[in-house]
Short mmCIF file of the C-alpha atoms (twelve columns), coordinates in Angstrom:
data_MODEL
# 
_entry.id   MODEL 
# 
loop_
_atom_site.group_PDB 
_atom_site.id 
_atom_site.type_symbol 
_atom_site.label_atom_id 
_atom_site.label_alt_id 
_atom_site.label_comp_id 
_atom_site.label_asym_id 
_atom_site.label_seq_id 
_atom_site.Cartn_x 
_atom_site.Cartn_y 
_atom_site.Cartn_z 
_atom_site.pdbx_PDB_model_num 
ATOM 1   C CA . UNK A 1   126.120 125.328 -44.782 1 
ATOM 2   C CA . UNK A 2   124.339 126.819 -41.870 1 
ATOM 3   C CA . UNK A 3   120.774 125.794 -44.079 1 
ATOM 4   C CA . UNK A 4   122.079 122.109 -43.817 1 
ATOM 5   C CA . UNK A 5   122.756 122.107 -40.131 1 
ATOM 6   C CA . UNK A 6   119.119 123.503 -39.848 1 
ATOM 7   C CA . UNK A 7   117.483 121.020 -41.916 1 
ATOM 8   C CA . UNK A 8   119.364 118.374 -40.227 1 
ATOM 9   C CA . UNK A 9   118.442 120.073 -36.906 1 
ATOM 10  C CA . UNK A 10  114.610 119.877 -37.967 1 
ATOM 11  C CA . UNK A 11  115.221 116.534 -39.327 1 
ATOM 12  C CA . UNK A 12  116.591 115.009 -36.022 1 
ATOM 13  C CA . UNK A 13  114.064 116.795 -33.743 1 
ATOM 14  C CA . UNK A 14  111.358 115.101 -35.973 1 
ATOM 15  C CA . UNK A 15  112.314 111.987 -35.460 1 
ATOM 16  C CA . UNK A 16  112.935 112.584 -31.955 1 
ATOM 17  C CA . UNK A 17  108.943 114.002 -31.996 1 
ATOM 18  C CA . UNK A 18  107.656 110.974 -33.681 1 
ATOM 19  C CA . UNK A 19  109.653 108.597 -31.661 1 
ATOM 20  C CA . UNK A 20  108.244 110.410 -28.398 1 
ATOM 21  C CA . UNK A 21  104.127 110.295 -29.675 1 
ATOM 22  C CA . UNK A 22  104.733 106.886 -30.389 1 
ATOM 23  C CA . UNK A 23  106.357 105.928 -26.939 1 
ATOM 24  C CA . UNK A 24  103.604 107.912 -25.312 1 
ATOM 25  C CA . UNK A 25  100.784 106.209 -27.377 1 
ATOM 26  C CA . UNK A 26  102.390 102.855 -26.631 1 
ATOM 27  C CA . UNK A 27  102.152 103.751 -22.702 1 
ATOM 28  C CA . UNK A 28  99.078  104.881 -22.436 1 
ATOM 29  C CA . UNK A 29  97.554  102.012 -24.889 1 
ATOM 30  C CA . UNK A 30  99.203  99.670  -22.054 1 
ATOM 31  C CA . UNK A 31  97.133  102.177 -19.120 1 
ATOM 32  C CA . UNK A 32  93.947  101.979 -20.990 1 
ATOM 33  C CA . UNK A 33  94.208  98.237  -21.145 1 
ATOM 34  C CA . UNK A 34  94.879  97.647  -24.578 1 
ATOM 35  C CA . UNK A 35  97.297  94.688  -24.036 1 
ATOM 36  C CA . UNK A 36  93.882  92.851  -22.746 1 
ATOM 37  C CA . UNK A 37  93.319  91.995  -26.381 1 
ATOM 38  C CA . UNK A 38  96.499  90.074  -26.483 1 
ATOM 39  C CA . UNK A 39  95.581  88.109  -23.103 1 
ATOM 40  C CA . UNK A 40  91.982  87.850  -24.817 1 
ATOM 41  C CA . UNK A 41  93.971  85.962  -27.156 1 
ATOM 42  C CA . UNK A 42  96.198  83.729  -24.912 1 
ATOM 43  C CA . UNK A 43  92.841  82.982  -23.374 1 
ATOM 44  C CA . UNK A 44  90.996  81.699  -26.013 1 
ATOM 45  C CA . UNK A 45  94.244  79.654  -27.214 1 
ATOM 46  C CA . UNK A 46  94.111  78.113  -23.554 1 
ATOM 47  C CA . UNK A 47  89.790  77.468  -23.975 1 
ATOM 48  C CA . UNK A 48  90.726  75.738  -27.191 1 
ATOM 49  C CA . UNK A 49  93.610  73.859  -26.412 1 
ATOM 50  C CA . UNK A 50  91.300  72.904  -22.706 1 
ATOM 51  C CA . UNK A 51  88.414  72.346  -25.107 1 
ATOM 52  C CA . UNK A 52  90.390  69.237  -26.897 1 
ATOM 53  C CA . UNK A 53  91.460  68.120  -23.626 1 
ATOM 54  C CA . UNK A 54  87.640  67.713  -22.183 1 
ATOM 55  C CA . UNK A 55  85.976  65.909  -25.048 1 
ATOM 56  C CA . UNK A 56  84.735  63.272  -23.568 1 
ATOM 57  C CA . UNK A 57  86.524  59.636  -23.602 1 
ATOM 58  C CA . UNK A 58  84.664  57.528  -26.549 1 
ATOM 59  C CA . UNK A 59  83.868  60.476  -28.441 1 
ATOM 60  C CA . UNK A 60  85.791  60.880  -31.525 1 
ATOM 61  C CA . UNK A 61  86.062  64.190  -33.741 1 
ATOM 62  C CA . UNK A 62  85.961  64.093  -37.047 1 
ATOM 63  C CA . UNK A 63  88.017  67.556  -37.762 1 
ATOM 64  C CA . UNK A 64  87.833  67.470  -41.615 1 
ATOM 65  C CA . UNK A 65  86.869  70.221  -43.360 1 
ATOM 66  C CA . UNK A 66  86.422  71.976  -40.087 1 
ATOM 67  C CA . UNK A 67  87.864  74.681  -37.891 1 
ATOM 68  C CA . UNK A 68  90.446  73.251  -35.673 1 
ATOM 69  C CA . UNK A 69  90.685  76.318  -33.469 1 
ATOM 70  C CA . UNK A 70  86.666  76.777  -33.366 1 
ATOM 71  C CA . UNK A 71  86.149  73.155  -32.783 1 
ATOM 72  C CA . UNK A 72  88.338  73.354  -29.800 1 
ATOM 73  C CA . UNK A 73  86.351  76.699  -28.080 1 
ATOM 74  C CA . UNK A 74  83.369  74.745  -29.316 1 
ATOM 75  C CA . UNK A 75  83.921  71.909  -27.320 1 
ATOM 76  C CA . UNK A 76  85.391  74.202  -24.090 1 
ATOM 77  C CA . UNK A 77  81.938  76.034  -24.193 1 
ATOM 78  C CA . UNK A 78  80.067  72.730  -24.523 1 
ATOM 79  C CA . UNK A 79  81.747  70.816  -22.375 1 
ATOM 80  C CA . UNK A 80  81.745  73.625  -19.207 1 
ATOM 81  C CA . UNK A 81  78.271  74.820  -19.510 1 
ATOM 82  C CA . UNK A 82  76.250  71.774  -19.042 1 
ATOM 83  C CA . UNK A 83  74.689  70.701  -22.525 1 
ATOM 84  C CA . UNK A 84  75.497  67.009  -22.111 1 
ATOM 85  C CA . UNK A 85  73.241  67.159  -18.712 1 
ATOM 86  C CA . UNK A 86  69.885  68.047  -20.817 1 
ATOM 87  C CA . UNK A 87  71.003  66.245  -24.012 1 
ATOM 88  C CA . UNK A 88  72.563  63.168  -23.244 1 
ATOM 89  C CA . UNK A 89  70.196  60.323  -21.431 1 
ATOM 90  C CA . UNK A 90  71.701  59.799  -18.996 1 
ATOM 91  C CA . UNK A 91  74.484  62.043  -18.648 1 
ATOM 92  C CA . UNK A 92  77.096  59.276  -17.301 1 
ATOM 93  C CA . UNK A 93  77.868  55.722  -18.489 1 
ATOM 94  C CA . UNK A 94  77.235  53.347  -15.505 1 
ATOM 95  C CA . UNK A 95  80.065  53.730  -12.976 1 
ATOM 96  C CA . UNK A 96  80.758  56.930  -13.960 1 
ATOM 97  C CA . UNK A 97  78.375  59.482  -12.058 1 
ATOM 98  C CA . UNK A 98  80.601  61.928  -10.388 1 
ATOM 99  C CA . UNK A 99  77.163  63.027  -8.100  1 
ATOM 100 C CA . UNK A 100 77.662  59.381  -6.785  1 
ATOM 101 C CA . UNK A 101 81.432  59.692  -6.195  1 
ATOM 102 C CA . UNK A 102 82.235  57.894  -9.136  1 
ATOM 103 C CA . UNK A 103 85.158  58.998  -11.716 1 
ATOM 104 C CA . UNK A 104 82.989  60.846  -14.386 1 
ATOM 105 C CA . UNK A 105 82.574  59.077  -17.132 1 
ATOM 106 C CA . UNK A 106 80.151  60.846  -20.016 1 
ATOM 107 C CA . UNK A 107 77.730  58.406  -21.482 1 
ATOM 108 C CA . UNK A 108 79.348  58.227  -25.431 1 
ATOM 109 C CA . UNK A 109 77.098  56.046  -26.222 1 
ATOM 110 C CA . UNK A 110 74.444  58.525  -26.559 1 
ATOM 111 C CA . UNK A 111 76.333  61.742  -26.576 1 
ATOM 112 C CA . UNK A 112 74.293  64.539  -26.844 1 
ATOM 113 C CA . UNK A 113 71.890  62.670  -29.108 1 
ATOM 114 C CA . UNK A 114 68.865  63.724  -26.566 1 
ATOM 115 C CA . UNK A 115 65.806  61.820  -25.091 1 
ATOM 116 C CA . UNK A 116 65.632  63.449  -21.316 1 
ATOM 117 C CA . UNK A 117 62.403  64.250  -20.529 1 
ATOM 118 C CA . UNK A 118 61.356  66.713  -17.891 1 
ATOM 119 C CA . UNK A 119 58.306  65.361  -16.048 1 
ATOM 120 C CA . UNK A 120 55.329  66.402  -15.777 1 
ATOM 121 C CA . UNK A 121 55.659  68.728  -18.684 1 
ATOM 122 C CA . UNK A 122 56.030  66.673  -22.291 1 
ATOM 123 C CA . UNK A 123 58.952  68.318  -23.379 1 
ATOM 124 C CA . UNK A 124 62.249  65.841  -24.694 1 
ATOM 125 C CA . UNK A 125 65.771  67.445  -25.006 1 
ATOM 126 C CA . UNK A 126 66.356  67.524  -28.921 1 
ATOM 127 C CA . UNK A 127 69.160  65.080  -30.475 1 
ATOM 128 C CA . UNK A 128 71.826  67.708  -31.606 1 
ATOM 129 C CA . UNK A 129 74.488  65.720  -33.254 1 
ATOM 130 C CA . UNK A 130 74.635  65.952  -37.107 1 
ATOM 131 C CA . UNK A 131 72.370  64.407  -39.465 1 
ATOM 132 C CA . UNK A 132 73.165  62.915  -42.785 1 
ATOM 133 C CA . UNK A 133 74.072  65.965  -43.884 1 
ATOM 134 C CA . UNK A 134 76.524  66.546  -40.951 1 
ATOM 135 C CA . UNK A 135 74.022  69.834  -39.968 1 
ATOM 136 C CA . UNK A 136 73.661  69.936  -36.269 1 
ATOM 137 C CA . UNK A 137 70.192  69.366  -35.422 1 
ATOM 138 C CA . UNK A 138 69.887  69.165  -38.856 1 
ATOM 139 C CA . UNK A 139 70.476  73.202  -38.695 1 
ATOM 140 C CA . UNK A 140 72.176  75.120  -40.804 1 
ATOM 141 C CA . UNK A 141 74.202  77.716  -38.846 1 
ATOM 142 C CA . UNK A 142 72.098  80.634  -39.678 1 
ATOM 143 C CA . UNK A 143 69.182  78.839  -38.918 1 
ATOM 144 C CA . UNK A 144 71.467  77.613  -35.077 1 
ATOM 145 C CA . UNK A 145 72.157  80.984  -34.629 1 
ATOM 146 C CA . UNK A 146 68.455  82.191  -35.065 1 
ATOM 147 C CA . UNK A 147 67.848  79.238  -32.974 1 
ATOM 148 C CA . UNK A 148 69.821  80.694  -30.111 1 
ATOM 149 C CA . UNK A 149 69.069  83.905  -30.604 1 
ATOM 150 C CA . UNK A 150 65.222  83.759  -30.552 1 
ATOM 151 C CA . UNK A 151 64.332  80.925  -29.127 1 
ATOM 152 C CA . UNK A 152 61.954  79.581  -32.337 1 
ATOM 153 C CA . UNK A 153 62.720  76.144  -33.617 1 
ATOM 154 C CA . UNK A 154 61.857  76.641  -37.419 1 
ATOM 155 C CA . UNK A 155 60.257  73.349  -37.360 1 
ATOM 156 C CA . UNK A 156 57.256  74.386  -35.000 1 
ATOM 157 C CA . UNK A 157 54.779  76.537  -35.699 1 
ATOM 158 C CA . UNK A 158 55.299  80.464  -35.816 1 
ATOM 159 C CA . UNK A 159 55.413  82.077  -32.038 1 
ATOM 160 C CA . UNK A 160 56.362  78.881  -30.428 1 
ATOM 161 C CA . UNK A 161 59.200  79.072  -28.270 1 
ATOM 162 C CA . UNK A 162 61.708  76.272  -26.879 1 
ATOM 163 C CA . UNK A 163 61.164  76.124  -23.619 1 
ATOM 164 C CA . UNK A 164 63.711  74.744  -20.807 1 
ATOM 165 C CA . UNK A 165 66.354  75.266  -23.151 1 
ATOM 166 C CA . UNK A 166 68.262  77.694  -21.767 1 
ATOM 167 C CA . UNK A 167 68.811  79.567  -24.939 1 
ATOM 168 C CA . UNK A 168 67.913  83.413  -23.135 1 
ATOM 169 C CA . UNK A 169 71.537  82.691  -21.830 1 
ATOM 170 C CA . UNK A 170 72.986  81.425  -24.833 1 
ATOM 171 C CA . UNK A 171 71.952  84.225  -26.957 1 
ATOM 172 C CA . UNK A 172 73.721  86.461  -25.214 1 
ATOM 173 C CA . UNK A 173 76.947  84.938  -26.408 1 
ATOM 174 C CA . UNK A 174 79.222  86.402  -29.250 1 
ATOM 175 C CA . UNK A 175 78.508  85.179  -32.896 1 
ATOM 176 C CA . UNK A 176 82.180  83.492  -32.510 1 
ATOM 177 C CA . UNK A 177 81.099  81.275  -29.497 1 
ATOM 178 C CA . UNK A 178 77.655  80.073  -31.317 1 
ATOM 179 C CA . UNK A 179 79.585  79.650  -34.597 1 
ATOM 180 C CA . UNK A 180 82.358  77.329  -32.111 1 
ATOM 181 C CA . UNK A 181 79.443  75.367  -30.423 1 
ATOM 182 C CA . UNK A 182 78.162  74.762  -33.808 1 
ATOM 183 C CA . UNK A 183 81.240  73.574  -35.184 1 
ATOM 184 C CA . UNK A 184 81.997  71.503  -32.570 1 
ATOM 185 C CA . UNK A 185 78.668  69.666  -32.736 1 
ATOM 186 C CA . UNK A 186 79.163  69.141  -36.480 1 
ATOM 187 C CA . UNK A 187 82.271  67.406  -35.437 1 
ATOM 188 C CA . UNK A 188 80.915  65.053  -32.877 1 
ATOM 189 C CA . UNK A 189 79.816  61.722  -34.249 1 
ATOM 190 C CA . UNK A 190 76.156  61.640  -35.919 1 
ATOM 191 C CA . UNK A 191 74.013  59.075  -33.624 1 
ATOM 192 C CA . UNK A 192 69.987  58.522  -33.927 1 
ATOM 193 C CA . UNK A 193 67.681  59.685  -31.632 1 
ATOM 194 C CA . UNK A 194 68.147  58.192  -28.510 1 
ATOM 195 C CA . UNK A 195 66.053  54.833  -28.645 1 
ATOM 196 C CA . UNK A 196 65.161  55.220  -24.495 1 
ATOM 197 C CA . UNK A 197 63.662  58.701  -23.862 1 
ATOM 198 C CA . UNK A 198 63.775  59.244  -19.768 1 
ATOM 199 C CA . UNK A 199 63.926  61.546  -17.075 1 
ATOM 200 C CA . UNK A 200 67.371  61.853  -15.770 1 
ATOM 201 C CA . UNK A 201 67.903  59.388  -12.903 1 
# 
């Protein structure tokens, strides 16, 4: 009888110990900020949602075969970091220039089709819409990641680096961020190179 009571007592102590250890680990985890992961997930969800809200009017996304969450995150990154300023010429549709106190209206007809020149340099922004094979600027994902990490376009001779394009900044982004940008660019309409290149007015 005493043996049974003793075993039950030890079992109860073990249960209390495990519960206390779990509670302490949980509390210390909260103190360490482990819950930041949860906040990060919510932040990503809010970025995805916001990304879909800010797709320019007149730009229809093709989500067939795409990762919807990555497309939304990619839109958030592309449309909040100034990609349009260089890769769309002109950036705003007539009457839609916010710098002229007009309600913003992105130039959807030339959205990310390149064509902005940077005088007096010879550089012209690239068309980063998907090509006939659905590849943004003609790049595979691995090529796209490499270009944004190294600044070298595989179509250029060895040692030549992209100028004007802020690849050193984009290269600091996570693989997930860059993959999201790529997925968004895969989803936008394919457009021919801008037929009227020139400087931004």
